Biopython code that builds the backbone (N, CA, C, O; Angstrom):
import numpy as np
from Bio.PDB.StructureBuilder import StructureBuilder

atoms = [
    (1, "MET", "N", (122.598, 98.184, 71.831)),
    (1, "MET", "CA", (121.699, 97.428, 72.727)),
    (1, "MET", "C", (122.620, 96.127, 72.662)),
    (1, "MET", "O", (123.001, 95.735, 71.559)),
    (2, "ALA", "N", (123.050, 95.323, 74.046)),
    (2, "ALA", "CA", (123.259, 94.267, 73.974)),
    (2, "ALA", "C", (122.677, 93.148, 73.911)),
    (2, "ALA", "O", (121.899, 93.082, 74.862)),
    (3, "THR", "N", (122.637, 92.092, 73.197)),
    (3, "THR", "CA", (121.897, 91.034, 73.068)),
    (3, "THR", "C", (122.249, 90.104, 74.019)),
    (3, "THR", "O", (123.427, 89.963, 74.349)),
    (4, "ILE", "N", (121.107, 89.273, 74.630)),
    (4, "ILE", "CA", (121.068, 88.093, 75.696)),
    (4, "ILE", "C", (121.940, 86.702, 74.974)),
    (4, "ILE", "O", (121.835, 86.406, 73.784)),
    (5, "ASN", "N", (122.745, 86.001, 75.908)),
    (5, "ASN", "CA", (123.693, 85.064, 75.453)),
    (5, "ASN", "C", (122.236, 83.969, 75.069)),
    (5, "ASN", "O", (121.332, 83.757, 75.877)),
    (6, "PRO", "N", (122.302, 83.376, 73.641)),
    (6, "PRO", "CA", (121.410, 82.367, 73.196)),
    (6, "PRO", "C", (121.179, 81.142, 74.028)),
    (6, "PRO", "O", (120.162, 80.472, 73.854)),
    (7, "ALA", "N", (121.867, 80.895, 74.716)),
    (7, "ALA", "CA", (122.055, 79.641, 75.767)),
    (7, "ALA", "C", (121.147, 80.347, 77.001)),
    (7, "ALA", "O", (120.166, 79.745, 77.438)),
    (8, "LEU", "N", (121.426, 81.275, 77.376)),
    (8, "LEU", "CA", (120.531, 81.663, 78.715)),
    (8, "LEU", "C", (118.819, 81.862, 78.179)),
    (8, "LEU", "O", (117.736, 81.619, 78.712)),
    (9, "ARG", "N", (119.222, 82.407, 76.908)),
    (9, "ARG", "CA", (117.514, 82.645, 76.707)),
    (9, "ARG", "C", (116.902, 81.457, 76.292)),
    (9, "ARG", "O", (115.680, 81.323, 76.356)),
    (10, "GLN", "N", (117.621, 80.615, 75.887)),
    (10, "GLN", "CA", (116.926, 78.980, 75.805)),
    (10, "GLN", "C", (116.719, 78.666, 77.014)),
    (10, "GLN", "O", (115.598, 78.199, 77.215)),
    (11, "GLN", "N", (117.456, 78.760, 77.985)),
    (11, "GLN", "CA", (117.294, 78.164, 79.418)),
    (11, "GLN", "C", (115.832, 79.104, 80.216)),
    (11, "GLN", "O", (115.067, 78.509, 80.977)),
    (12, "VAL", "N", (115.706, 80.161, 79.976)),
    (12, "VAL", "CA", (114.838, 80.757, 80.478)),
    (12, "VAL", "C", (113.473, 80.308, 79.807)),
    (12, "VAL", "O", (112.540, 80.008, 80.551)),
    (13, "LEU", "N", (113.315, 80.248, 78.384)),
    (13, "LEU", "CA", (112.148, 79.875, 77.504)),
    (13, "LEU", "C", (112.129, 78.532, 78.036)),
    (13, "LEU", "O", (110.959, 78.153, 77.983)),
    (14, "ASN", "N", (112.865, 77.639, 78.520)),
    (14, "ASN", "CA", (112.576, 76.412, 78.937)),
    (14, "ASN", "C", (112.094, 76.041, 79.967)),
    (14, "ASN", "O", (111.384, 75.062, 80.195)),
    (15, "ILE", "N", (112.564, 77.010, 80.777)),
    (15, "ILE", "CA", (112.042, 76.805, 82.390)),
    (15, "ILE", "C", (110.612, 77.554, 82.211)),
    (15, "ILE", "O", (109.720, 77.114, 82.937)),
    (16, "TYR", "N", (110.321, 78.468, 81.470)),
    (16, "TYR", "CA", (109.100, 79.035, 81.499)),
    (16, "TYR", "C", (107.974, 78.295, 80.865)),
    (16, "TYR", "O", (106.806, 78.507, 81.191)),
    (17, "LYS", "N", (108.355, 77.348, 79.876)),
    (17, "LYS", "CA", (107.480, 76.532, 79.402)),
    (17, "LYS", "C", (107.420, 75.343, 80.387)),
    (17, "LYS", "O", (106.360, 74.720, 80.332)),
    (18, "GLU", "N", (108.246, 74.939, 81.194)),
    (18, "GLU", "CA", (108.198, 73.856, 82.019)),
    (18, "GLU", "C", (106.988, 74.378, 83.400)),
    (18, "GLU", "O", (106.001, 73.755, 83.790)),
    (19, "LEU", "N", (107.436, 75.496, 83.810)),
    (19, "LEU", "CA", (106.310, 76.349, 85.011)),
    (19, "LEU", "C", (104.726, 76.139, 84.171)),
    (19, "LEU", "O", (103.755, 75.600, 84.701)),
    (20, "LEU", "N", (104.748, 76.669, 82.840)),
    (20, "LEU", "CA", (103.567, 76.661, 82.052)),
    (20, "LEU", "C", (102.766, 75.366, 82.095)),
    (20, "LEU", "O", (101.550, 75.270, 82.265)),
    (21, "TYR", "N", (103.684, 74.345, 81.905)),
    (21, "TYR", "CA", (103.217, 72.733, 81.769)),
    (21, "TYR", "C", (102.739, 72.384, 83.513)),
    (21, "TYR", "O", (101.798, 71.677, 83.875)),
    (22, "LEU", "N", (103.497, 72.957, 84.182)),
    (22, "LEU", "CA", (103.016, 72.303, 85.774)),
    (22, "LEU", "C", (101.897, 73.163, 86.172)),
    (22, "LEU", "O", (101.165, 72.747, 87.070)),
    (23, "GLY", "N", (101.645, 74.364, 85.606)),
    (23, "GLY", "CA", (100.535, 75.256, 86.234)),
    (23, "GLY", "C", (99.158, 74.583, 85.868)),
    (23, "GLY", "O", (98.091, 74.995, 86.324)),
    (24, "ARG", "N", (99.279, 73.397, 84.911)),
    (24, "ARG", "CA", (97.944, 73.129, 84.563)),
    (24, "ARG", "C", (97.292, 72.569, 85.679)),
    (24, "ARG", "O", (96.069, 72.547, 85.540)),
    (25, "GLU", "N", (97.765, 72.053, 86.875)),
    (25, "GLU", "CA", (97.121, 71.183, 87.806)),
    (25, "GLU", "C", (97.389, 72.053, 89.284)),
    (25, "GLU", "O", (97.251, 71.608, 90.424)),
    (26, "TYR", "N", (97.792, 73.355, 88.900)),
    (26, "TYR", "CA", (98.190, 74.223, 90.111)),
    (26, "TYR", "C", (96.347, 74.153, 90.944)),
    (26, "TYR", "O", (95.335, 74.177, 90.244)),
    (27, "PRO", "N", (96.317, 74.092, 92.088)),
    (27, "PRO", "CA", (95.032, 74.208, 92.898)),
    (27, "PRO", "C", (94.224, 75.496, 92.700)),
    (27, "PRO", "O", (92.994, 75.482, 92.750)),
    (28, "LEU", "N", (94.833, 76.453, 92.506)),
    (28, "LEU", "CA", (93.706, 77.463, 92.019)),
    (28, "LEU", "C", (93.460, 77.783, 90.826)),
    (28, "LEU", "O", (92.818, 78.778, 90.491)),
    (29, "GLY", "N", (94.054, 76.791, 89.928)),
    (29, "GLY", "CA", (93.470, 76.562, 88.684)),
    (29, "GLY", "C", (94.385, 77.546, 87.502)),
    (29, "GLY", "O", (94.966, 78.598, 87.767)),
    (30, "TYR", "N", (94.318, 76.900, 86.218)),
    (30, "TYR", "CA", (95.509, 77.505, 85.248)),
    (30, "TYR", "C", (95.372, 78.767, 85.056)),
    (30, "TYR", "O", (96.403, 79.409, 84.857)),
    (31, "SER", "N", (93.974, 79.520, 85.064)),
    (31, "SER", "CA", (93.649, 80.663, 84.976)),
    (31, "SER", "C", (94.388, 81.689, 85.950)),
    (31, "SER", "O", (94.652, 82.858, 85.670)),
    (32, "TYR", "N", (94.680, 81.010, 87.183)),
    (32, "TYR", "CA", (95.163, 81.935, 88.217)),
    (32, "TYR", "C", (96.728, 81.867, 88.208)),
    (32, "TYR", "O", (97.340, 82.708, 88.867)),
    (33, "PHE", "N", (97.390, 80.944, 87.520)),
    (33, "PHE", "CA", (98.837, 80.529, 87.529)),
    (33, "PHE", "C", (99.390, 81.161, 86.421)),
    (33, "PHE", "O", (100.350, 81.908, 86.611)),
    (34, "LYS", "N", (98.889, 80.971, 85.123)),
    (34, "LYS", "CA", (99.319, 81.426, 83.983)),
    (34, "LYS", "C", (99.822, 83.091, 84.048)),
    (34, "LYS", "O", (100.936, 83.498, 83.718)),
    (35, "PRO", "N", (98.685, 83.919, 84.565)),
    (35, "PRO", "CA", (98.990, 85.333, 84.315)),
    (35, "PRO", "C", (100.103, 85.834, 85.370)),
    (35, "PRO", "O", (100.963, 86.665, 85.078)),
    (36, "ARG", "N", (99.995, 85.316, 86.439)),
    (36, "ARG", "CA", (100.939, 85.387, 87.387)),
    (36, "ARG", "C", (102.397, 84.906, 86.988)),
    (36, "ARG", "O", (103.391, 85.527, 87.365)),
    (37, "LEU", "N", (102.468, 83.782, 86.216)),
    (37, "LEU", "CA", (103.881, 83.499, 85.847)),
    (37, "LEU", "C", (104.079, 84.367, 84.706)),
    (37, "LEU", "O", (105.286, 84.554, 84.557)),
    (38, "HIS", "N", (103.392, 84.964, 83.852)),
    (38, "HIS", "CA", (103.638, 85.837, 82.915)),
    (38, "HIS", "C", (104.034, 86.831, 83.259)),
    (38, "HIS", "O", (104.932, 87.381, 82.621)),
    (39, "LYS", "N", (103.408, 87.483, 84.564)),
    (39, "LYS", "CA", (103.425, 89.048, 85.245)),
    (39, "LYS", "C", (104.966, 88.770, 85.835)),
    (39, "LYS", "O", (105.718, 89.742, 85.768)),
    (40, "ALA", "N", (105.491, 87.581, 86.388)),
    (40, "ALA", "CA", (106.849, 87.461, 86.860)),
    (40, "ALA", "C", (107.711, 87.556, 85.978)),
    (40, "ALA", "O", (108.469, 88.518, 86.098)),
    (41, "PHE", "N", (107.877, 86.834, 85.053)),
    (41, "PHE", "CA", (108.681, 86.639, 83.812)),
    (41, "PHE", "C", (108.960, 88.247, 83.154)),
    (41, "PHE", "O", (110.042, 88.796, 82.948)),
    (42, "ALA", "N", (107.535, 88.776, 82.911)),
    (42, "ALA", "CA", (107.654, 89.872, 82.259)),
    (42, "ALA", "C", (108.417, 91.035, 83.140)),
    (42, "ALA", "O", (109.054, 91.901, 82.541)),
    (43, "SER", "N", (108.357, 91.035, 84.254)),
    (43, "SER", "CA", (108.881, 92.060, 85.128)),
    (43, "SER", "C", (110.273, 92.012, 85.025)),
    (43, "SER", "O", (110.908, 93.042, 85.254)),
    (44, "GLN", "N", (110.989, 90.725, 84.640)),
    (44, "GLN", "CA", (112.269, 90.502, 84.856)),
    (44, "GLN", "C", (113.010, 90.758, 83.192)),
    (44, "GLN", "O", (114.208, 90.648, 82.928)),
    (45, "ALA", "N", (111.939, 91.107, 82.271)),
    (45, "ALA", "CA", (112.262, 91.038, 80.869)),
    (45, "ALA", "C", (113.665, 92.220, 80.525)),
    (45, "ALA", "O", (114.411, 92.105, 79.552)),
    (46, "GLU", "N", (113.741, 93.063, 81.333)),
    (46, "GLU", "CA", (114.554, 94.141, 81.017)),
    (46, "GLU", "C", (116.073, 93.606, 81.734)),
    (46, "GLU", "O", (117.002, 94.405, 81.851)),
    (47, "LEU", "N", (116.168, 92.443, 82.101)),
    (47, "LEU", "CA", (117.620, 92.197, 82.812)),
    (47, "LEU", "C", (118.453, 91.711, 81.626)),
    (47, "LEU", "O", (118.108, 90.969, 80.706)),
    (48, "LYS", "N", (119.675, 92.323, 81.870)),
    (48, "LYS", "CA", (120.791, 92.089, 80.533)),
    (48, "LYS", "C", (121.983, 91.689, 81.294)),
    (48, "LYS", "O", (122.823, 91.073, 80.639)),
    (49, "ASP", "N", (122.244, 91.910, 82.558)),
    (49, "ASP", "CA", (123.396, 91.233, 83.106)),
    (49, "ASP", "C", (123.420, 89.837, 83.356)),
    (49, "ASP", "O", (122.608, 89.527, 84.228)),
    (50, "VAL", "N", (124.086, 88.863, 82.883)),
    (50, "VAL", "CA", (124.466, 87.686, 82.798)),
    (50, "VAL", "C", (124.366, 86.916, 84.120)),
    (50, "VAL", "O", (124.076, 85.722, 84.202)),
    (51, "GLU", "N", (124.645, 87.754, 85.171)),
    (51, "GLU", "CA", (124.660, 86.831, 86.486)),
    (51, "GLU", "C", (123.058, 87.348, 87.107)),
    (51, "GLU", "O", (122.500, 86.578, 87.889)),
    (52, "GLU", "N", (122.582, 88.247, 86.848)),
    (52, "GLU", "CA", (121.161, 88.570, 87.345)),
    (52, "GLU", "C", (120.471, 87.623, 86.569)),
    (52, "GLU", "O", (119.681, 86.955, 87.238)),
    (53, "ILE", "N", (120.517, 87.342, 85.331)),
    (53, "ILE", "CA", (119.786, 86.383, 84.493)),
    (53, "ILE", "C", (119.637, 85.121, 85.037)),
    (53, "ILE", "O", (118.604, 84.453, 85.073)),
    (54, "LYS", "N", (121.267, 84.699, 85.663)),
    (54, "LYS", "CA", (121.336, 83.117, 85.900)),
    (54, "LYS", "C", (120.795, 83.458, 87.325)),
    (54, "LYS", "O", (120.350, 82.364, 87.674)),
    (55, "LYS", "N", (120.575, 84.298, 88.324)),
    (55, "LYS", "CA", (119.858, 84.237, 89.517)),
    (55, "LYS", "C", (118.605, 84.079, 89.253)),
    (55, "LYS", "O", (118.030, 83.245, 89.951)),
    (56, "GLY", "N", (117.782, 84.809, 88.183)),
    (56, "GLY", "CA", (116.648, 84.734, 87.895)),
    (56, "GLY", "C", (116.388, 82.987, 87.282)),
    (56, "GLY", "O", (115.354, 82.421, 87.637)),
    (57, "ILE", "N", (117.123, 82.442, 86.613)),
    (57, "ILE", "CA", (116.652, 81.036, 86.497)),
    (57, "ILE", "C", (116.901, 80.343, 87.739)),
    (57, "ILE", "O", (116.053, 79.485, 87.979)),
    (58, "GLU", "N", (117.977, 80.486, 88.748)),
    (58, "GLU", "CA", (118.006, 79.871, 89.914)),
    (58, "GLU", "C", (116.648, 79.922, 90.456)),
    (58, "GLU", "O", (116.025, 78.873, 90.621)),
    (59, "ARG", "N", (116.186, 80.960, 90.720)),
    (59, "ARG", "CA", (115.077, 81.291, 91.486)),
    (59, "ARG", "C", (113.638, 80.562, 90.723)),
    (59, "ARG", "O", (112.653, 80.142, 91.331)),
    (60, "ALA", "N", (113.801, 80.559, 89.598)),
    (60, "ALA", "CA", (112.370, 79.673, 88.515)),
    (60, "ALA", "C", (112.688, 78.388, 88.897)),
    (60, "ALA", "O", (111.739, 77.643, 89.139)),
    (61, "GLU", "N", (113.702, 78.002, 88.996)),
    (61, "GLU", "CA", (113.943, 76.598, 89.317)),
    (61, "GLU", "C", (113.605, 76.119, 90.620)),
    (61, "GLU", "O", (113.155, 74.978, 90.726)),
    (62, "PHE", "N", (113.780, 76.917, 91.729)),
    (62, "PHE", "CA", (113.286, 77.006, 93.129)),
    (62, "PHE", "C", (111.832, 76.766, 93.055)),
    (62, "PHE", "O", (111.353, 75.814, 93.671)),
    (63, "VAL", "N", (111.096, 77.548, 92.358)),
    (63, "VAL", "CA", (109.713, 77.627, 92.331)),
    (63, "VAL", "C", (109.381, 76.406, 91.532)),
    (63, "VAL", "O", (108.437, 75.816, 92.057)),
    (64, "LYS", "N", (109.802, 75.840, 90.493)),
    (64, "LYS", "CA", (109.416, 75.108, 90.008)),
    (64, "LYS", "C", (109.573, 73.815, 91.028)),
    (64, "LYS", "O", (108.641, 73.031, 90.846)),
    (65, "LYS", "N", (110.439, 73.402, 91.989)),
    (65, "LYS", "CA", (110.568, 72.258, 92.969)),
    (65, "LYS", "C", (109.575, 72.692, 93.718)),
    (65, "LYS", "O", (108.958, 71.770, 94.253)),
    (66, "GLU", "N", (109.119, 73.945, 94.000)),
    (66, "GLU", "CA", (108.265, 74.113, 95.239)),
    (66, "GLU", "C", (106.944, 73.507, 94.657)),
    (66, "GLU", "O", (106.301, 72.656, 95.272)),
    (67, "VAL", "N", (106.531, 74.063, 93.273)),
    (67, "VAL", "CA", (105.456, 73.661, 92.741)),
    (67, "VAL", "C", (105.030, 72.247, 92.671)),
    (67, "VAL", "O", (103.887, 71.861, 92.917)),
    (68, "GLU", "N", (106.315, 71.280, 92.215)),
    (68, "GLU", "CA", (106.140, 69.704, 92.068)),
    (68, "GLU", "C", (106.174, 69.359, 93.543)),
    (68, "GLU", "O", (105.401, 68.412, 93.691)),
    (69, "ALA", "N", (106.727, 69.704, 94.719)),
    (69, "ALA", "CA", (106.369, 69.333, 95.992)),
    (69, "ALA", "C", (105.148, 69.523, 96.419)),
    (69, "ALA", "O", (104.666, 68.609, 97.088)),
    (70, "LEU", "N", (104.252, 70.829, 96.143)),
    (70, "LEU", "CA", (103.156, 70.891, 96.212)),
    (70, "LEU", "C", (102.195, 69.620, 95.378)),
    (70, "LEU", "O", (101.396, 69.089, 96.149)),
    (71, "TYR", "N", (102.175, 69.287, 94.509)),
    (71, "TYR", "CA", (101.846, 68.335, 93.778)),
    (71, "TYR", "C", (101.990, 67.121, 94.353)),
    (71, "TYR", "O", (101.045, 66.336, 94.428)),
    (72, "TYR", "N", (103.251, 66.840, 94.837)),
    (72, "TYR", "CA", (103.448, 65.353, 95.437)),
    (72, "TYR", "C", (102.719, 65.488, 96.818)),
    (72, "TYR", "O", (102.107, 64.493, 97.204)),
    (73, "LEU", "N", (102.717, 66.420, 97.469)),
    (73, "LEU", "CA", (101.912, 66.471, 98.592)),
    (73, "LEU", "C", (100.142, 66.105, 98.669)),
    (73, "LEU", "O", (99.455, 65.403, 99.410)),
    (74, "LYS", "N", (99.867, 66.974, 97.507)),
    (74, "LYS", "CA", (98.420, 66.672, 97.211)),
    (74, "LYS", "C", (98.024, 65.245, 96.863)),
    (74, "LYS", "O", (96.948, 64.778, 97.237)),
    (75, "ARG", "N", (98.825, 64.621, 96.210)),
    (75, "ARG", "CA", (98.956, 63.343, 95.610)),
    (75, "ARG", "C", (98.834, 62.347, 96.947)),
    (75, "ARG", "O", (97.943, 61.527, 97.165)),
    (76, "TYR", "N", (100.155, 62.703, 97.893)),
    (76, "TYR", "CA", (100.102, 62.060, 98.872)),
    (76, "TYR", "C", (99.020, 62.032, 99.776)),
    (76, "TYR", "O", (98.825, 60.935, 100.299)),
    (77, "ARG", "N", (98.260, 62.958, 100.097)),
    (77, "ARG", "CA", (97.238, 63.075, 100.954)),
    (77, "ARG", "C", (95.933, 62.429, 100.096)),
    (77, "ARG", "O", (95.090, 61.765, 100.699)),
    (78, "THR", "N", (95.863, 62.596, 99.107)),
    (78, "THR", "CA", (94.728, 62.034, 98.615)),
    (78, "THR", "C", (94.637, 60.560, 98.714)),
    (78, "THR", "O", (93.649, 59.877, 98.979)),
    (79, "LEU", "N", (96.092, 60.125, 98.401)),
    (79, "LEU", "CA", (96.283, 58.400, 98.557)),
    (79, "LEU", "C", (95.793, 58.099, 99.967)),
    (79, "LEU", "O", (94.814, 57.401, 100.229)),
    (80, "ARG", "N", (96.592, 58.709, 100.847)),
    (80, "ARG", "CA", (96.443, 58.419, 102.304)),
    (80, "ARG", "C", (95.074, 58.441, 102.891)),
    (80, "ARG", "O", (94.776, 57.858, 103.933)),
    (81, "GLN", "N", (94.016, 59.360, 101.941)),
    (81, "GLN", "CA", (92.894, 59.683, 102.573)),
    (81, "GLN", "C", (92.217, 58.381, 102.093)),
    (81, "GLN", "O", (91.426, 57.871, 102.886)),
    (82, "ARG", "N", (92.430, 57.734, 100.828)),
    (82, "ARG", "CA", (91.749, 56.794, 100.006)),
    (82, "ARG", "C", (91.905, 55.363, 100.974)),
    (82, "ARG", "O", (91.066, 54.555, 101.374)),
    (83, "TYR", "N", (93.255, 55.454, 101.127)),
    (83, "TYR", "CA", (93.442, 53.842, 101.854)),
    (83, "TYR", "C", (93.637, 53.974, 103.294)),
    (83, "TYR", "O", (94.094, 52.987, 103.872)),
    (84, "GLU", "N", (93.354, 55.083, 104.015)),
    (84, "GLU", "CA", (93.279, 55.284, 105.293)),
    (84, "GLU", "C", (91.779, 54.376, 105.819)),
    (84, "GLU", "O", (91.781, 53.550, 106.732)),
    (85, "LYS", "N", (90.917, 54.653, 105.236)),
    (85, "LYS", "CA", (89.453, 53.809, 105.595)),
    (85, "LYS", "C", (89.492, 52.290, 105.414)),
    (85, "LYS", "O", (88.632, 51.545, 105.885)),
    (86, "ILE", "N", (90.334, 51.961, 104.843)),
    (86, "ILE", "CA", (90.510, 50.423, 104.573)),
    (86, "ILE", "C", (90.676, 49.476, 105.972)),
    (86, "ILE", "O", (90.819, 48.257, 105.879)),
]
sb = StructureBuilder()
sb.init_structure("model")
sb.init_model(0)
sb.init_chain("A")
sb.init_seg("    ")
for serial, (resi, resn, name, xyz) in enumerate(atoms, 1):
    if name == "N":
        sb.init_residue(resn, " ", resi, " ")
    sb.init_atom(name, np.array(xyz, "f"), 0.0, 1.0, " ", f" {name:<3s}", serial, name[0])
structure = sb.get_structure()
């Protein structure tokens, strides 16, 4: 059984931890976000091909950017709503 490259494994763990951290403020709640994140990563756990793992990391980075954009948009709307009334 081939083992995964330790550097790739570390990248996967780091992106998982970053997404978990971002999920704390997810609009539908952490209890919604965490199981879905775990399920998404667990479904890809059997990947052994380096290229496929890299594609998965790229997809996770994209999701991370989308979640961050969601938070920025939420913050922007809140600030706009507060200061529009002045």
